[in-house]
N, C-alpha and C positions, 0 to 999 in steps of 0.2 A: 467486757460483760460488765461493768461496775452499777452498784448499788450502793448510794448514801442514806444512809437513817443517822439521827439524833440518837449522841452516845447512851445516852439515860432511855432507851428503850433495853428491854431485859434480854436474855438469850431465844426465850418462846416467842417471842412477840415478831423479831430480827427475823427470826425462820420462818416462821408462820408466812409474812407478810411477801418473804421471798419464793416460798413456792408460791405461792395464791401470783404472784406477776408472774414468774415462768412459766407455769399452765397457764395463764394467759395471752401469755407469748411477747409480752413484753421485755426488751431486751435490754434496755438502761433504765435507768430511774436513781430518784434522788428523792427520799421522802421527808419532807420539812413537818413540823405541826403549825399552825397559824404565827407563833412568835416568830420561827425560825423563819419563814417568810417573809415575814417583812421584814427581818433584816437584810435581807438576800436584795431587798428592794431601794434597802439603804435608808431606812425608817426606824426608828426608834432601835439603835444599836445597843448593845451594851456596853458596859464602860470597858476600855482597853479593847471594844470590838473582835473580844475575844471568846470563841464558841471549840466544844468539843462535841466531834464529829466520828461518826467510823465506818472507812467505805469496806464495802463487802463485794464480796464476789457473789456467785448463784449460787456457789455451793456450802456461802453462811463461811469461809476463812476470811479472818482478816485482812488487810492490802497495807493499810496507813491511816495515817490520824490527821486530822488537820482542825489544828485549833487557828488559823489565823483566819478572820471572814473576809480581809482583803483576796489573799493568796486561796482561794477558794470560788469569790466572785470572780478572778483572774480566770479559774481551772472552762469556769463554766461559759465566758465569753470566751475561748479559745475551742469551745466545742467539747471539751472532756470531759464535759458533765454536765446534764443539764434538767435542769429542777423539775419537777415533777407533782402533784398532786395526791395523796393517798384515795382521796375519794373520785382521783379519775385513772382507777381502775376500773373497774367495772362497767364504763360508756369507753377504753378503750377495745376491751374484750370483747363490745357488738360491732367494732371498727375491722373486723377483719375479713375480708375478701377475695373471692378467687375470681382468680383470672386465665380461662382456659382459651382453647383457638376458638373458638365461636363467639365470647365477651370480648377476646382479645378486636376478634375483626370488625361488633357492632358497634361496638366505643371508638373506634378509629374514624370509622364513619359518620358517626355521629358527635364526636369532638370537633371534625374541622370544620362539618357542618354546621356548626353551630357556636362555637366558641371561634374557631380561625378563620372565619369566611366574611363575616362583617367588618373587622378593621382592614382589610383589602379594597371593599366594596366604593367606598369616595373616590381610589386613584383607578376604579372599572367602570361605571359609570360617567358616559361621558355624552357631549355631541360629535362630538367625532373622534375615530383614532386612524390608525395608521391603516388599516386593513379598508378603510373606505379611499385611499389614493388609488389614483392610476399608474401611479409610478411612485412608490416606494421611496424607490433608490433616491427619487431627488425631493424630497422633504427635507427641508432642514427648520433648522431653530435660530432665531434672533434672540440677542438678548442684549446685558450689560456690557457683556465682553466682548461682543462681535456676533461671527455667522457659525452653526455647525450644522453637521448634516444629521439628520437625526436618528441613524445607527449606531453616533457615539457617543448620544444623552445617553445620561445616568438618572432614570427614570425613580428611582424610589433614593430620596438623600437619608443620610446620617440620622436626622432627624424622623422623616417618617420612617425608616425599616425601625427605629426603635422602639417608635408608638404602634407600630404594628403589630412586634414581638409582647409588649407589654400589655396591651389591650387584650390579645388572644391569651396570655398568662393569665390575665385576670378572667377571662371566661374556662380555663382549661381550671386553675384552681376551685372555682362555681361548682362546678361538675365532679372533682373529685373528692372534694369536702363533704359532699352528699351521696356518693357509691356507695354507703355503709347503708345505709334507708333500703330495703329490699324494692319498695314500690320506684321509686327513685331511680333503682341500677335498673329492672326491670324497661320502667320508661326509655332510659337511654337507649336500652339494646333493641329496643322496639326501634328508635328514630333510626339506627344504624341499617335496622335490616328494611327499611323505606328507602332510608340513603343507595342504599347499594343498588337499588333499582336502577339508578340515571347513571351509575359508575363503576367503573372496573371492580372485580373484589380484589381486596388488599393485599398484598402478597412481600414477601423480604427484601428490605432496600439491604442491597449487598455488601455497601460501602459500611450501614451501622450494623450489620448481620454481624461482619467479621470483627467490629469493635466491642461489642458486648461481650463477644467471646464465648467458651466453653464454659458450662455452667459447672459453678465450684459445690456449693452447696444451694442444692432446690428447695424450695416453698412451695408448696401448692395453697398458701394464701399468706397476705400478710397484714399487716394493722394498718391501715390509711388513717395514721391518728391527725390531726392539724397540721402540727407541724411537716409531716412528711407530706401532705395532700400539697403543702404549699411552696416546698421547696422541690418538690418532684415537678409541679406546674413549670416554673421556671427553667427547670433543664431544659425539660420535654419541650417546650416551643423553640428554643435556641438549639440544642439539636435538631429538632425537624427540620428547621427554617435552614439550617445549613448546607444547602441542597443545592442542584446546579439552576434551578427554574429561580428559586430567590436569588442565586448569585446572579444570572444575567439580565435582574432588573434593581440589584445594587451597583454593578460594573459601569463606568463611561465615566462622563466629565459634567456635572450637576452645571445647570443653567445659573448665570450669578444674575440675581435682582437689587437691584439698586433700591426699592421701595420694600423689597423687607417682605412683599406678599405673592411675588410671579405677577404681579400684573402685569407690569411692563414687561412682558414674554411677550413674544407670539412664536407661532408653529405656520409655517409656509407651504401652502403646497399648491404648486404651478401661479394660478392668478386667485386663489383662497386663502384667506388667514385666519388664525383663530386663537384665540388666548389660551396662552397656556391654563389656564384655571378650566378650561371647557373641553380640554383633548384627552382622552381615556387612556391610561398611562400603561395599563395592563389590556390587553387583546382579550376576548371571549376564549383563542384558542391559548393562550399564556395562562390562562387563567384558569382555563382548562387541566394545563398539564402542570399547572403548581400544584391545583387539589391535592390533581392525585398523590403527585410524590408528596405531597404532606400525609398524606393517609397511610400510606407505604410508612413513612418514616415513624408514624406514628404507631402504627400496628406492628412495626418489627421493634421499637423500644415496648409497649406492653408485654407483649412477648415474652421479653427478658428482664420483665420484673418480679416475675418471679421465685428472685435468686439474689440473694444477704449482697452476696458480692456487687453486684449492679446496682441494686438499689440505695446502697451504703455512697458507692461512688458519685451515682447522679445526685443522689443529696448532699454530699459534697458540695459537688459545681452548684445547684442552687444556691446553698448559701454564700458560695462565691460573687453568682450571679447578683443576688438581693443584698449584697454589702455596696452593690456599684450601680445597682437600679432601684433598688425598693420592692419590698415582697410586695406578691399580688392581693387585690382590692378583689370580692368574693361581690358580682354584681348580679342584683336583685332578681333581673327578668332570669337567671341563669341558677338562683339559691334558691329557689323554691319546687 
């Protein structure tokens, strides 16, 4: 837990800033005046790229000095230090939220209904799906690679699976970044209450419950700042979607399309023939089971979040995902 402050701050100013931050729940802070912030963005650097900074612990003891801006930037890129602005202190103090049992249940239902369901709909809405067949075992797929039984088909390819996850992360990020607003928080817990009437109540997912482990340092609430909302969104989506119901849709052999758009792929059911693009890849029962599984996994994760160790672990996982796939974007219809 370190704070980075300009070396020309006097001791009283440093201690006052650290005390304010600590009381506000900020665990890590890098305070720069506007000049230093410009340096970190690579603009108007001083001659020789030399600056003089102190790194302080929350108790005020000097841990080390950094004089080379290149070294400082490297540490920030590696995530060892992250720059924040002094003016953000009050903003972040207001972003503390509490997640109890009732809130976690309601939010998990609302998140799956509003954020996760829509990306699946194009693969769910259809002219025909396997439940319409009188002989499901005989349904086959004709594609550029030949013929294969329906039960061997991979219904969501790598690209489709990635798009679904990324769109779901966009939706979740849009919600998490606004939860500190009381009216928004109340509205989403209310959505969860209404959604719960048509689905089963959320319950712990045993696999994730074991993974989260026992709590080491409990937090009754935590700061849901912009960075935390972003990284947690990616991590929660990837963890939640690692369920058996999703795996079943992403296992098997993908049809080969020479045209690139699957317009040359056909599904044969007896004498009937359907274009691949008109076929529902996810049945109603599969959709229902998948949504229930996602609710349970999101609920399990949310119940584990008021724990410092879990939050940090999920944030690091989120950072690694965003290096590969990019950070989520806020969706306007969920961001208001």
